[in-house]
C-alpha positions, 0 to 999 in steps of 0.5 A: 500500500503506498501513498503519493507523498509523505506530506499527504499522510493526514489527507490519506487518513481523512480519506480512509476514515471518510469512506470507511465511516461506520463500515465495520459491523462488529460481529464478535459473537460469531466465529472465529472469535465466538465471544460471550455476550458480556465480552463482546458488548464490552468490547463494542462499548470500548471501541465506541469510546476510542479514537477509531470510533468513527469506523465502527458500525452496528453491533451484530447479534443473533435475534435469538440472543436479543434478551441476553443482549438486553441484560448485558446492556443494563450491566454496563458501567456507564451510560452509553448512547443508543447502540445500533444493532443488526439482528441476524435472523434464524429459520423462523423469520416471522417469529424473529421479526416479532422478537426484534419489534419487542426488543425495540419496544422495551429496551432503551439503550439499544435499537435494532435498525437492521435485520439480515437473514439467508434467502435462497428463493424469492419467497424467502426474500418477500417474507424477510421484506415484512421487516421493512414495515417495522422501519428496519433496514433489511438484508438478504444473504444470497447464495452465489449460484445460478439463480443469483440475478433472479434473487437480486431482482426480487430484492429490488422489487421489495426494497430489500438490500443484499448481503454476500458471504465472503468467507468462513473458518475453512478454506472451502467457505471462500467463494471465487473472486469471479463469483463475488464480482458477479454478485456485485455486478448483479446488485449494481445492475439492479441498483440494490445496495449490499454489505459483505461478511465473513473473512474480511479481517484484513485490508488486502487479499492474502494468505492468513490464518482462518481462525485464532487457534495456534494451529489454525489452517491458513487460506486466502482471505479477501481484503476488505479494501479490495472488495470496496475498491472493486465495487467503487471501480465497477460503478465507474465502468470497470470490466468484470475481468479487471474487477476480478483481478483487483479482488485477487490482487495481493500486492498492497503497493498496487493501491496508491493513495493520494490526497484526492483519491486512489489509484489501482493499476492505472484506474483512478477514483476520486474521493467523491466517487468513494463517498458515493460508493459507501453511501449508495452501494457498499455500506458496511462489512461484518467482522468478528474483530474490530481491532484487526482491520483497524490496526492493519490499516494503521500498520500500513500508514493509512490511518493516523 
């Protein structure tokens, strides 16, 4: 990862903070971190009080554990501003949406303003869309298979956003770069905003440990900057082939940050387009670690 001039360090940091504002949804309850509720919500509270709070997004929790979350919120030592929560729904979508509504009615220290669930057919997307009547932002996690475009069209028809799973704790859980680009292209063609989750702990694509175990297997993980920039450049007319190469690019030095934007192998994008991508296209990504993405950005001199 490189910059155009050392004097631009402050400007580069501002650019990164702007296009990643609120982008890291903290999913510490989920593997590979798999923290208990008390530890996870206290981590979240500490991040909100820290220097990098502007990068922090929602607290991600299973809908089935909202009561547990409510109890832990009450035990926090000091009052906090309202915590925004994204609830991951299970198999009984209707029941989980009712749990979310009940949680919002009785809990003052948090509000679920987003729900997300797997949806592998149009009917499940339509059912999930009922959450919009409760003024919730709704994300459908779509499988990257032959019916993808049909599902994205169904999401557009009912005002649901899309979600892509970009990894997991085994090498086989990671989709190909080409299939991720296909997902992004389908969302862009249908004007469906999306988020990503899983395996996005590091800024740049590379080979990393897949869990936090000492003997963890290693595998290729997408960089969240690769994902973000691929989406941004696709909005500017980049070909799917070039976007696939960008997602697979492990060379941090091929991304050049200046005080007006970013360049990748001759492709340039300015700060206005980066901001528009964040606002209208790719809003956030889920990570079971907040510190890992942030500390990696700082080690690359992209945050000050």
